[in-house]
Biotite code that builds the C-alpha atoms (Angstrom):
import biotite.structure as struc

atoms = struc.array([
    struc.Atom([0.006, -0.002, -0.051], chain_id="A", res_id=1, res_name="UNK", atom_name="CA", element="C"),
    struc.Atom([1.401, 3.404, -0.873], chain_id="A", res_id=2, res_name="UNK", atom_name="CA", element="C"),
    struc.Atom([1.990, 5.931, 1.799], chain_id="A", res_id=3, res_name="UNK", atom_name="CA", element="C"),
    struc.Atom([-0.358, 8.841, 2.110], chain_id="A", res_id=4, res_name="UNK", atom_name="CA", element="C"),
    struc.Atom([1.376, 12.029, 0.889], chain_id="A", res_id=5, res_name="UNK", atom_name="CA", element="C"),
    struc.Atom([-1.265, 14.728, 0.875], chain_id="A", res_id=6, res_name="UNK", atom_name="CA", element="C"),
    struc.Atom([-2.540, 16.014, 4.333], chain_id="A", res_id=7, res_name="UNK", atom_name="CA", element="C"),
    struc.Atom([-4.564, 19.150, 3.375], chain_id="A", res_id=8, res_name="UNK", atom_name="CA", element="C"),
    struc.Atom([-6.422, 19.662, 6.494], chain_id="A", res_id=9, res_name="UNK", atom_name="CA", element="C"),
    struc.Atom([-3.575, 18.866, 8.939], chain_id="A", res_id=10, res_name="UNK", atom_name="CA", element="C"),
    struc.Atom([-1.938, 22.262, 9.263], chain_id="A", res_id=11, res_name="UNK", atom_name="CA", element="C"),
    struc.Atom([0.046, 21.106, 12.265], chain_id="A", res_id=12, res_name="UNK", atom_name="CA", element="C"),
    struc.Atom([1.923, 18.753, 9.810], chain_id="A", res_id=13, res_name="UNK", atom_name="CA", element="C"),
    struc.Atom([2.377, 20.983, 6.802], chain_id="A", res_id=14, res_name="UNK", atom_name="CA", element="C"),
    struc.Atom([3.072, 24.314, 8.677], chain_id="A", res_id=15, res_name="UNK", atom_name="CA", element="C"),
    struc.Atom([3.913, 23.383, 12.368], chain_id="A", res_id=16, res_name="UNK", atom_name="CA", element="C"),
    struc.Atom([5.254, 26.911, 13.221], chain_id="A", res_id=17, res_name="UNK", atom_name="CA", element="C"),
    struc.Atom([1.935, 28.582, 12.254], chain_id="A", res_id=18, res_name="UNK", atom_name="CA", element="C"),
    struc.Atom([-0.293, 30.351, 14.950], chain_id="A", res_id=19, res_name="UNK", atom_name="CA", element="C"),
    struc.Atom([-2.987, 27.713, 14.248], chain_id="A", res_id=20, res_name="UNK", atom_name="CA", element="C"),
    struc.Atom([-0.610, 24.761, 14.854], chain_id="A", res_id=21, res_name="UNK", atom_name="CA", element="C"),
    struc.Atom([0.501, 26.485, 18.182], chain_id="A", res_id=22, res_name="UNK", atom_name="CA", element="C"),
    struc.Atom([-3.120, 26.563, 19.070], chain_id="A", res_id=23, res_name="UNK", atom_name="CA", element="C"),
    struc.Atom([-3.550, 22.900, 18.666], chain_id="A", res_id=24, res_name="UNK", atom_name="CA", element="C"),
    struc.Atom([-0.437, 22.474, 20.730], chain_id="A", res_id=25, res_name="UNK", atom_name="CA", element="C"),
    struc.Atom([-2.038, 24.498, 23.379], chain_id="A", res_id=26, res_name="UNK", atom_name="CA", element="C"),
    struc.Atom([-5.076, 22.259, 23.248], chain_id="A", res_id=27, res_name="UNK", atom_name="CA", element="C"),
    struc.Atom([-2.871, 19.234, 23.713], chain_id="A", res_id=28, res_name="UNK", atom_name="CA", element="C"),
    struc.Atom([-1.189, 20.753, 26.687], chain_id="A", res_id=29, res_name="UNK", atom_name="CA", element="C"),
    struc.Atom([-4.468, 21.805, 28.293], chain_id="A", res_id=30, res_name="UNK", atom_name="CA", element="C"),
    struc.Atom([-5.698, 18.330, 27.900], chain_id="A", res_id=31, res_name="UNK", atom_name="CA", element="C"),
    struc.Atom([-2.491, 16.784, 29.575], chain_id="A", res_id=32, res_name="UNK", atom_name="CA", element="C"),
    struc.Atom([-2.793, 19.288, 32.467], chain_id="A", res_id=33, res_name="UNK", atom_name="CA", element="C"),
    struc.Atom([-6.624, 18.710, 32.902], chain_id="A", res_id=34, res_name="UNK", atom_name="CA", element="C"),
    struc.Atom([-6.057, 15.674, 34.976], chain_id="A", res_id=35, res_name="UNK", atom_name="CA", element="C"),
    struc.Atom([-2.495, 15.676, 36.398], chain_id="A", res_id=36, res_name="UNK", atom_name="CA", element="C"),
    struc.Atom([-3.032, 12.739, 38.756], chain_id="A", res_id=37, res_name="UNK", atom_name="CA", element="C"),
    struc.Atom([-4.742, 10.637, 36.091], chain_id="A", res_id=38, res_name="UNK", atom_name="CA", element="C"),
    struc.Atom([-3.634, 8.975, 32.871], chain_id="A", res_id=39, res_name="UNK", atom_name="CA", element="C"),
    struc.Atom([-5.872, 10.115, 30.030], chain_id="A", res_id=40, res_name="UNK", atom_name="CA", element="C"),
    struc.Atom([-5.141, 7.559, 27.382], chain_id="A", res_id=41, res_name="UNK", atom_name="CA", element="C"),
    struc.Atom([-8.451, 7.182, 25.265], chain_id="A", res_id=42, res_name="UNK", atom_name="CA", element="C"),
    struc.Atom([-9.958, 10.551, 24.108], chain_id="A", res_id=43, res_name="UNK", atom_name="CA", element="C"),
    struc.Atom([-12.840, 11.230, 21.919], chain_id="A", res_id=44, res_name="UNK", atom_name="CA", element="C"),
    struc.Atom([-13.675, 14.203, 19.883], chain_id="A", res_id=45, res_name="UNK", atom_name="CA", element="C"),
    struc.Atom([-17.348, 14.954, 18.927], chain_id="A", res_id=46, res_name="UNK", atom_name="CA", element="C"),
    struc.Atom([-19.546, 17.883, 17.771], chain_id="A", res_id=47, res_name="UNK", atom_name="CA", element="C"),
    struc.Atom([-23.031, 19.030, 18.444], chain_id="A", res_id=48, res_name="UNK", atom_name="CA", element="C"),
    struc.Atom([-23.992, 18.671, 14.686], chain_id="A", res_id=49, res_name="UNK", atom_name="CA", element="C"),
    struc.Atom([-22.279, 17.782, 11.369], chain_id="A", res_id=50, res_name="UNK", atom_name="CA", element="C"),
    struc.Atom([-19.792, 20.226, 9.719], chain_id="A", res_id=51, res_name="UNK", atom_name="CA", element="C"),
    struc.Atom([-18.475, 21.794, 12.705], chain_id="A", res_id=52, res_name="UNK", atom_name="CA", element="C"),
    struc.Atom([-14.745, 20.677, 12.290], chain_id="A", res_id=53, res_name="UNK", atom_name="CA", element="C"),
    struc.Atom([-14.508, 17.773, 14.613], chain_id="A", res_id=54, res_name="UNK", atom_name="CA", element="C"),
    struc.Atom([-12.561, 15.675, 12.231], chain_id="A", res_id=55, res_name="UNK", atom_name="CA", element="C"),
    struc.Atom([-10.128, 18.341, 11.324], chain_id="A", res_id=56, res_name="UNK", atom_name="CA", element="C"),
    struc.Atom([-9.555, 19.100, 14.949], chain_id="A", res_id=57, res_name="UNK", atom_name="CA", element="C"),
    struc.Atom([-8.833, 15.507, 15.881], chain_id="A", res_id=58, res_name="UNK", atom_name="CA", element="C"),
    struc.Atom([-6.418, 14.924, 13.021], chain_id="A", res_id=59, res_name="UNK", atom_name="CA", element="C"),
    struc.Atom([-4.360, 17.966, 13.913], chain_id="A", res_id=60, res_name="UNK", atom_name="CA", element="C"),
    struc.Atom([-4.657, 17.063, 17.691], chain_id="A", res_id=61, res_name="UNK", atom_name="CA", element="C"),
    struc.Atom([-3.298, 13.654, 16.889], chain_id="A", res_id=62, res_name="UNK", atom_name="CA", element="C"),
    struc.Atom([-0.648, 15.193, 14.962], chain_id="A", res_id=63, res_name="UNK", atom_name="CA", element="C"),
    struc.Atom([0.199, 17.561, 17.776], chain_id="A", res_id=64, res_name="UNK", atom_name="CA", element="C"),
    struc.Atom([0.525, 14.520, 20.096], chain_id="A", res_id=65, res_name="UNK", atom_name="CA", element="C"),
    struc.Atom([2.761, 12.714, 17.753], chain_id="A", res_id=66, res_name="UNK", atom_name="CA", element="C"),
    struc.Atom([5.060, 15.706, 17.558], chain_id="A", res_id=67, res_name="UNK", atom_name="CA", element="C"),
    struc.Atom([5.486, 15.362, 21.272], chain_id="A", res_id=68, res_name="UNK", atom_name="CA", element="C"),
    struc.Atom([7.021, 11.917, 20.791], chain_id="A", res_id=69, res_name="UNK", atom_name="CA", element="C"),
    struc.Atom([3.847, 10.030, 21.759], chain_id="A", res_id=70, res_name="UNK", atom_name="CA", element="C"),
    struc.Atom([2.870, 7.045, 19.898], chain_id="A", res_id=71, res_name="UNK", atom_name="CA", element="C"),
    struc.Atom([-0.651, 7.844, 18.729], chain_id="A", res_id=72, res_name="UNK", atom_name="CA", element="C"),
    struc.Atom([-3.560, 6.061, 17.232], chain_id="A", res_id=73, res_name="UNK", atom_name="CA", element="C"),
    struc.Atom([-6.385, 7.815, 15.534], chain_id="A", res_id=74, res_name="UNK", atom_name="CA", element="C"),
    struc.Atom([-9.403, 5.718, 15.155], chain_id="A", res_id=75, res_name="UNK", atom_name="CA", element="C"),
    struc.Atom([-12.438, 6.674, 12.790], chain_id="A", res_id=76, res_name="UNK", atom_name="CA", element="C"),
    struc.Atom([-15.279, 5.581, 15.075], chain_id="A", res_id=77, res_name="UNK", atom_name="CA", element="C"),
    struc.Atom([-17.794, 7.626, 12.939], chain_id="A", res_id=78, res_name="UNK", atom_name="CA", element="C"),
    struc.Atom([-19.612, 4.713, 11.288], chain_id="A", res_id=79, res_name="UNK", atom_name="CA", element="C"),
    struc.Atom([-22.035, 6.723, 9.557], chain_id="A", res_id=80, res_name="UNK", atom_name="CA", element="C"),
    struc.Atom([-20.035, 9.345, 7.764], chain_id="A", res_id=81, res_name="UNK", atom_name="CA", element="C"),
    struc.Atom([-16.372, 8.507, 8.050], chain_id="A", res_id=82, res_name="UNK", atom_name="CA", element="C"),
    struc.Atom([-13.627, 10.913, 6.927], chain_id="A", res_id=83, res_name="UNK", atom_name="CA", element="C"),
    struc.Atom([-10.260, 9.770, 8.280], chain_id="A", res_id=84, res_name="UNK", atom_name="CA", element="C"),
    struc.Atom([-9.650, 7.731, 5.087], chain_id="A", res_id=85, res_name="UNK", atom_name="CA", element="C"),
    struc.Atom([-10.200, 10.928, 3.041], chain_id="A", res_id=86, res_name="UNK", atom_name="CA", element="C"),
    struc.Atom([-8.053, 13.054, 5.241], chain_id="A", res_id=87, res_name="UNK", atom_name="CA", element="C"),
    struc.Atom([-5.149, 10.731, 5.049], chain_id="A", res_id=88, res_name="UNK", atom_name="CA", element="C"),
    struc.Atom([-5.684, 9.572, 1.386], chain_id="A", res_id=89, res_name="UNK", atom_name="CA", element="C"),
    struc.Atom([-5.830, 5.897, 2.094], chain_id="A", res_id=90, res_name="UNK", atom_name="CA", element="C"),
    struc.Atom([-8.210, 2.861, 1.565], chain_id="A", res_id=91, res_name="UNK", atom_name="CA", element="C"),
    struc.Atom([-11.246, 2.089, 3.762], chain_id="A", res_id=92, res_name="UNK", atom_name="CA", element="C"),
    struc.Atom([-11.667, -1.410, 2.776], chain_id="A", res_id=93, res_name="UNK", atom_name="CA", element="C"),
    struc.Atom([-10.672, -2.784, 6.126], chain_id="A", res_id=94, res_name="UNK", atom_name="CA", element="C"),
    struc.Atom([-11.220, -0.944, 9.386], chain_id="A", res_id=95, res_name="UNK", atom_name="CA", element="C"),
    struc.Atom([-12.885, -0.665, 12.722], chain_id="A", res_id=96, res_name="UNK", atom_name="CA", element="C"),
    struc.Atom([-16.071, -2.466, 11.678], chain_id="A", res_id=97, res_name="UNK", atom_name="CA", element="C"),
    struc.Atom([-14.102, -5.491, 10.577], chain_id="A", res_id=98, res_name="UNK", atom_name="CA", element="C"),
    struc.Atom([-12.401, -5.515, 14.059], chain_id="A", res_id=99, res_name="UNK", atom_name="CA", element="C"),
    struc.Atom([-15.595, -5.384, 15.956], chain_id="A", res_id=100, res_name="UNK", atom_name="CA", element="C"),
    struc.Atom([-17.304, -8.116, 13.970], chain_id="A", res_id=101, res_name="UNK", atom_name="CA", element="C"),
    struc.Atom([-14.177, -10.356, 14.191], chain_id="A", res_id=102, res_name="UNK", atom_name="CA", element="C"),
    struc.Atom([-13.566, -10.283, 10.447], chain_id="A", res_id=103, res_name="UNK", atom_name="CA", element="C"),
    struc.Atom([-10.294, -8.598, 10.485], chain_id="A", res_id=104, res_name="UNK", atom_name="CA", element="C"),
    struc.Atom([-7.160, -8.603, 12.782], chain_id="A", res_id=105, res_name="UNK", atom_name="CA", element="C"),
    struc.Atom([-5.562, -5.661, 14.374], chain_id="A", res_id=106, res_name="UNK", atom_name="CA", element="C"),
    struc.Atom([-2.438, -6.141, 12.007], chain_id="A", res_id=107, res_name="UNK", atom_name="CA", element="C"),
    struc.Atom([-4.739, -5.744, 9.002], chain_id="A", res_id=108, res_name="UNK", atom_name="CA", element="C"),
    struc.Atom([-6.415, -2.601, 10.076], chain_id="A", res_id=109, res_name="UNK", atom_name="CA", element="C"),
    struc.Atom([-3.735, -0.374, 11.461], chain_id="A", res_id=110, res_name="UNK", atom_name="CA", element="C"),
    struc.Atom([-2.173, 1.887, 8.637], chain_id="A", res_id=111, res_name="UNK", atom_name="CA", element="C"),
    struc.Atom([0.625, 4.283, 8.720], chain_id="A", res_id=112, res_name="UNK", atom_name="CA", element="C"),
    struc.Atom([-0.613, 7.880, 8.446], chain_id="A", res_id=113, res_name="UNK", atom_name="CA", element="C"),
    struc.Atom([2.641, 9.056, 6.725], chain_id="A", res_id=114, res_name="UNK", atom_name="CA", element="C"),
    struc.Atom([3.164, 11.217, 9.859], chain_id="A", res_id=115, res_name="UNK", atom_name="CA", element="C"),
    struc.Atom([5.751, 9.976, 12.305], chain_id="A", res_id=116, res_name="UNK", atom_name="CA", element="C"),
    struc.Atom([4.513, 8.379, 15.331], chain_id="A", res_id=117, res_name="UNK", atom_name="CA", element="C"),
    struc.Atom([0.736, 8.476, 14.088], chain_id="A", res_id=118, res_name="UNK", atom_name="CA", element="C"),
    struc.Atom([-1.060, 5.445, 13.053], chain_id="A", res_id=119, res_name="UNK", atom_name="CA", element="C"),
    struc.Atom([-4.734, 5.334, 11.898], chain_id="A", res_id=120, res_name="UNK", atom_name="CA", element="C"),
    struc.Atom([-7.623, 2.709, 11.805], chain_id="A", res_id=121, res_name="UNK", atom_name="CA", element="C"),
    struc.Atom([-10.197, 3.736, 9.366], chain_id="A", res_id=122, res_name="UNK", atom_name="CA", element="C"),
    struc.Atom([-13.958, 2.916, 10.012], chain_id="A", res_id=123, res_name="UNK", atom_name="CA", element="C"),
    struc.Atom([-14.184, 0.272, 7.399], chain_id="A", res_id=124, res_name="UNK", atom_name="CA", element="C"),
    struc.Atom([-17.478, -0.403, 5.377], chain_id="A", res_id=125, res_name="UNK", atom_name="CA", element="C"),
    struc.Atom([-20.441, 1.339, 6.760], chain_id="A", res_id=126, res_name="UNK", atom_name="CA", element="C"),
    struc.Atom([-22.572, -1.155, 8.678], chain_id="A", res_id=127, res_name="UNK", atom_name="CA", element="C"),
    struc.Atom([-26.443, -1.026, 9.007], chain_id="A", res_id=128, res_name="UNK", atom_name="CA", element="C"),
    struc.Atom([-26.256, -1.011, 12.753], chain_id="A", res_id=129, res_name="UNK", atom_name="CA", element="C"),
    struc.Atom([-23.610, 1.344, 13.951], chain_id="A", res_id=130, res_name="UNK", atom_name="CA", element="C"),
    struc.Atom([-24.951, 1.766, 17.422], chain_id="A", res_id=131, res_name="UNK", atom_name="CA", element="C"),
    struc.Atom([-25.136, -1.891, 18.095], chain_id="A", res_id=132, res_name="UNK", atom_name="CA", element="C"),
    struc.Atom([-21.604, -2.532, 16.912], chain_id="A", res_id=133, res_name="UNK", atom_name="CA", element="C"),
    struc.Atom([-20.265, 0.239, 19.063], chain_id="A", res_id=134, res_name="UNK", atom_name="CA", element="C"),
    struc.Atom([-22.058, -1.099, 22.053], chain_id="A", res_id=135, res_name="UNK", atom_name="CA", element="C"),
    struc.Atom([-20.257, -4.388, 21.843], chain_id="A", res_id=136, res_name="UNK", atom_name="CA", element="C"),
    struc.Atom([-17.824, -5.765, 24.603], chain_id="A", res_id=137, res_name="UNK", atom_name="CA", element="C"),
    struc.Atom([-15.423, -6.314, 21.726], chain_id="A", res_id=138, res_name="UNK", atom_name="CA", element="C"),
    struc.Atom([-14.839, -2.496, 21.508], chain_id="A", res_id=139, res_name="UNK", atom_name="CA", element="C"),
    struc.Atom([-13.698, -2.507, 25.244], chain_id="A", res_id=140, res_name="UNK", atom_name="CA", element="C"),
    struc.Atom([-11.358, -5.421, 24.718], chain_id="A", res_id=141, res_name="UNK", atom_name="CA", element="C"),
    struc.Atom([-10.055, -3.869, 21.512], chain_id="A", res_id=142, res_name="UNK", atom_name="CA", element="C"),
    struc.Atom([-9.304, -0.635, 23.336], chain_id="A", res_id=143, res_name="UNK", atom_name="CA", element="C"),
    struc.Atom([-7.377, -2.465, 26.111], chain_id="A", res_id=144, res_name="UNK", atom_name="CA", element="C"),
    struc.Atom([-5.296, -4.203, 23.469], chain_id="A", res_id=145, res_name="UNK", atom_name="CA", element="C"),
    struc.Atom([-4.450, -1.069, 21.649], chain_id="A", res_id=146, res_name="UNK", atom_name="CA", element="C"),
    struc.Atom([-3.420, 0.623, 24.973], chain_id="A", res_id=147, res_name="UNK", atom_name="CA", element="C"),
    struc.Atom([-0.639, -1.815, 25.081], chain_id="A", res_id=148, res_name="UNK", atom_name="CA", element="C"),
    struc.Atom([0.651, -0.501, 21.759], chain_id="A", res_id=149, res_name="UNK", atom_name="CA", element="C"),
    struc.Atom([0.086, 3.271, 22.030], chain_id="A", res_id=150, res_name="UNK", atom_name="CA", element="C"),
    struc.Atom([0.500, 6.065, 24.334], chain_id="A", res_id=151, res_name="UNK", atom_name="CA", element="C"),
    struc.Atom([-2.760, 8.044, 23.206], chain_id="A", res_id=152, res_name="UNK", atom_name="CA", element="C"),
    struc.Atom([-5.849, 6.795, 21.343], chain_id="A", res_id=153, res_name="UNK", atom_name="CA", element="C"),
    struc.Atom([-8.074, 9.157, 19.805], chain_id="A", res_id=154, res_name="UNK", atom_name="CA", element="C"),
    struc.Atom([-11.683, 8.426, 18.603], chain_id="A", res_id=155, res_name="UNK", atom_name="CA", element="C"),
    struc.Atom([-13.376, 10.511, 15.925], chain_id="A", res_id=156, res_name="UNK", atom_name="CA", element="C"),
    struc.Atom([-17.141, 10.070, 16.609], chain_id="A", res_id=157, res_name="UNK", atom_name="CA", element="C"),
    struc.Atom([-20.429, 10.993, 15.141], chain_id="A", res_id=158, res_name="UNK", atom_name="CA", element="C"),
    struc.Atom([-22.093, 14.250, 16.296], chain_id="A", res_id=159, res_name="UNK", atom_name="CA", element="C"),
    struc.Atom([-23.764, 14.051, 19.692], chain_id="A", res_id=160, res_name="UNK", atom_name="CA", element="C"),
    struc.Atom([-27.143, 15.341, 18.807], chain_id="A", res_id=161, res_name="UNK", atom_name="CA", element="C"),
    struc.Atom([-28.633, 13.092, 15.965], chain_id="A", res_id=162, res_name="UNK", atom_name="CA", element="C"),
    struc.Atom([-27.667, 9.723, 17.043], chain_id="A", res_id=163, res_name="UNK", atom_name="CA", element="C"),
    struc.Atom([-26.517, 7.879, 20.266], chain_id="A", res_id=164, res_name="UNK", atom_name="CA", element="C"),
    struc.Atom([-23.236, 6.629, 19.031], chain_id="A", res_id=165, res_name="UNK", atom_name="CA", element="C"),
    struc.Atom([-21.093, 9.442, 20.649], chain_id="A", res_id=166, res_name="UNK", atom_name="CA", element="C"),
    struc.Atom([-22.897, 8.704, 24.044], chain_id="A", res_id=167, res_name="UNK", atom_name="CA", element="C"),
    struc.Atom([-22.023, 5.081, 23.775], chain_id="A", res_id=168, res_name="UNK", atom_name="CA", element="C"),
    struc.Atom([-18.460, 5.854, 22.843], chain_id="A", res_id=169, res_name="UNK", atom_name="CA", element="C"),
    struc.Atom([-18.088, 8.373, 25.652], chain_id="A", res_id=170, res_name="UNK", atom_name="CA", element="C"),
    struc.Atom([-18.683, 5.720, 28.320], chain_id="A", res_id=171, res_name="UNK", atom_name="CA", element="C"),
    struc.Atom([-15.595, 3.907, 26.973], chain_id="A", res_id=172, res_name="UNK", atom_name="CA", element="C"),
    struc.Atom([-13.310, 6.918, 26.939], chain_id="A", res_id=173, res_name="UNK", atom_name="CA", element="C"),
    struc.Atom([-11.211, 8.827, 29.551], chain_id="A", res_id=174, res_name="UNK", atom_name="CA", element="C"),
    struc.Atom([-12.319, 12.208, 28.272], chain_id="A", res_id=175, res_name="UNK", atom_name="CA", element="C"),
    struc.Atom([-14.367, 13.991, 25.649], chain_id="A", res_id=176, res_name="UNK", atom_name="CA", element="C"),
    struc.Atom([-13.632, 17.231, 23.560], chain_id="A", res_id=177, res_name="UNK", atom_name="CA", element="C"),
    struc.Atom([-16.772, 18.937, 22.311], chain_id="A", res_id=178, res_name="UNK", atom_name="CA", element="C"),
    struc.Atom([-16.295, 20.807, 18.935], chain_id="A", res_id=179, res_name="UNK", atom_name="CA", element="C"),
    struc.Atom([-18.641, 23.602, 18.342], chain_id="A", res_id=180, res_name="UNK", atom_name="CA", element="C"),
    struc.Atom([-18.874, 26.013, 15.352], chain_id="A", res_id=181, res_name="UNK", atom_name="CA", element="C"),
    struc.Atom([-19.406, 29.327, 17.059], chain_id="A", res_id=182, res_name="UNK", atom_name="CA", element="C"),
    struc.Atom([-20.646, 30.990, 13.811], chain_id="A", res_id=183, res_name="UNK", atom_name="CA", element="C"),
    struc.Atom([-23.508, 28.491, 12.949], chain_id="A", res_id=184, res_name="UNK", atom_name="CA", element="C"),
    struc.Atom([-24.608, 26.412, 16.043], chain_id="A", res_id=185, res_name="UNK", atom_name="CA", element="C"),
    struc.Atom([-27.033, 28.037, 18.432], chain_id="A", res_id=186, res_name="UNK", atom_name="CA", element="C"),
    struc.Atom([-26.295, 27.985, 22.083], chain_id="A", res_id=187, res_name="UNK", atom_name="CA", element="C"),
    struc.Atom([-29.282, 25.808, 22.914], chain_id="A", res_id=188, res_name="UNK", atom_name="CA", element="C"),
    struc.Atom([-28.015, 23.076, 20.364], chain_id="A", res_id=189, res_name="UNK", atom_name="CA", element="C"),
    struc.Atom([-24.548, 23.090, 21.860], chain_id="A", res_id=190, res_name="UNK", atom_name="CA", element="C"),
    struc.Atom([-25.957, 22.818, 25.427], chain_id="A", res_id=191, res_name="UNK", atom_name="CA", element="C"),
    struc.Atom([-28.047, 19.838, 24.239], chain_id="A", res_id=192, res_name="UNK", atom_name="CA", element="C"),
    struc.Atom([-25.125, 18.052, 22.992], chain_id="A", res_id=193, res_name="UNK", atom_name="CA", element="C"),
    struc.Atom([-23.331, 18.710, 26.348], chain_id="A", res_id=194, res_name="UNK", atom_name="CA", element="C"),
    struc.Atom([-26.470, 17.433, 28.221], chain_id="A", res_id=195, res_name="UNK", atom_name="CA", element="C"),
    struc.Atom([-26.518, 14.342, 26.159], chain_id="A", res_id=196, res_name="UNK", atom_name="CA", element="C"),
    struc.Atom([-22.935, 13.513, 27.024], chain_id="A", res_id=197, res_name="UNK", atom_name="CA", element="C"),
    struc.Atom([-23.362, 14.347, 30.604], chain_id="A", res_id=198, res_name="UNK", atom_name="CA", element="C"),
    struc.Atom([-26.392, 12.149, 30.818], chain_id="A", res_id=199, res_name="UNK", atom_name="CA", element="C"),
    struc.Atom([-24.085, 9.125, 30.360], chain_id="A", res_id=200, res_name="UNK", atom_name="CA", element="C"),
    struc.Atom([-21.577, 10.578, 32.818], chain_id="A", res_id=201, res_name="UNK", atom_name="CA", element="C"),
    struc.Atom([-18.959, 11.361, 30.095], chain_id="A", res_id=202, res_name="UNK", atom_name="CA", element="C"),
    struc.Atom([-15.988, 13.466, 31.253], chain_id="A", res_id=203, res_name="UNK", atom_name="CA", element="C"),
    struc.Atom([-16.089, 16.560, 29.139], chain_id="A", res_id=204, res_name="UNK", atom_name="CA", element="C"),
    struc.Atom([-12.630, 18.018, 29.266], chain_id="A", res_id=205, res_name="UNK", atom_name="CA", element="C"),
    struc.Atom([-13.538, 21.162, 27.276], chain_id="A", res_id=206, res_name="UNK", atom_name="CA", element="C"),
    struc.Atom([-15.006, 22.839, 24.302], chain_id="A", res_id=207, res_name="UNK", atom_name="CA", element="C"),
    struc.Atom([-13.176, 23.889, 21.050], chain_id="A", res_id=208, res_name="UNK", atom_name="CA", element="C"),
    struc.Atom([-14.969, 26.822, 19.548], chain_id="A", res_id=209, res_name="UNK", atom_name="CA", element="C"),
    struc.Atom([-14.228, 26.784, 15.892], chain_id="A", res_id=210, res_name="UNK", atom_name="CA", element="C"),
    struc.Atom([-14.574, 29.815, 13.522], chain_id="A", res_id=211, res_name="UNK", atom_name="CA", element="C"),
    struc.Atom([-13.811, 32.313, 16.276], chain_id="A", res_id=212, res_name="UNK", atom_name="CA", element="C"),
    struc.Atom([-12.600, 35.597, 14.836], chain_id="A", res_id=213, res_name="UNK", atom_name="CA", element="C"),
    struc.Atom([-9.523, 36.324, 17.021], chain_id="A", res_id=214, res_name="UNK", atom_name="CA", element="C"),
    struc.Atom([-7.660, 38.700, 14.711], chain_id="A", res_id=215, res_name="UNK", atom_name="CA", element="C"),
    struc.Atom([-7.943, 35.909, 11.958], chain_id="A", res_id=216, res_name="UNK", atom_name="CA", element="C"),
    struc.Atom([-4.954, 34.038, 13.514], chain_id="A", res_id=217, res_name="UNK", atom_name="CA", element="C"),
    struc.Atom([-6.298, 31.100, 15.233], chain_id="A", res_id=218, res_name="UNK", atom_name="CA", element="C"),
    struc.Atom([-8.641, 28.235, 14.122], chain_id="A", res_id=219, res_name="UNK", atom_name="CA", element="C"),
    struc.Atom([-10.348, 27.901, 17.360], chain_id="A", res_id=220, res_name="UNK", atom_name="CA", element="C"),
    struc.Atom([-10.563, 28.814, 20.977], chain_id="A", res_id=221, res_name="UNK", atom_name="CA", element="C"),
    struc.Atom([-10.246, 26.206, 23.681], chain_id="A", res_id=222, res_name="UNK", atom_name="CA", element="C"),
    struc.Atom([-12.509, 26.620, 26.804], chain_id="A", res_id=223, res_name="UNK", atom_name="CA", element="C"),
    struc.Atom([-11.675, 24.383, 29.766], chain_id="A", res_id=224, res_name="UNK", atom_name="CA", element="C"),
    struc.Atom([-14.438, 23.522, 32.013], chain_id="A", res_id=225, res_name="UNK", atom_name="CA", element="C"),
    struc.Atom([-12.284, 22.492, 35.008], chain_id="A", res_id=226, res_name="UNK", atom_name="CA", element="C"),
    struc.Atom([-13.689, 20.081, 37.741], chain_id="A", res_id=227, res_name="UNK", atom_name="CA", element="C"),
    struc.Atom([-17.345, 19.920, 38.002], chain_id="A", res_id=228, res_name="UNK", atom_name="CA", element="C"),
    struc.Atom([-18.941, 19.350, 41.472], chain_id="A", res_id=229, res_name="UNK", atom_name="CA", element="C"),
])
């Protein structure tokens, strides 16, 4: 298989010295310091609705972690509208769905991203029952196996409003980042997404506000919730 060579959306890779790239590194640092006494190994990124930039955010965050000499795995757990294979210009013939249905082995599904220290697992073929597949005990076992190989595992998930997939996955992760398009998403929609995640006791580490005009220098603003009582 040829190595991916085009990473249009991953500015942290193509222009690591840019202000936007520095913002993603700041996001990485904020996450690391959000739980000093805990080891956050499995993180997921979701959004309130579609088109808010969650997949771009997670690809750049994964790259930022890899640049910190972490061994990183990015998993496309959006089994409804997957994008990781497009971002990294690779095949989606075998992926997460094959792993969760015992039709593929880990070695078959892990692909090089073309970026040092960063591997990916694409979604695989879109199944007719994404929520049921993601609810399987096999996913818990799989994540435990992958934690033996990687320092950080990042899951790209469907939006939190339309379907239950993000809530299901949140129960299997150490923390959640919620991406919100500040220019298009109404406050009540964002709050509904947050409430959906909190309903399953997800640990929301913070919110990435996309499309915030901060002198046109940064792609997003990161808001840290802190510890909730």
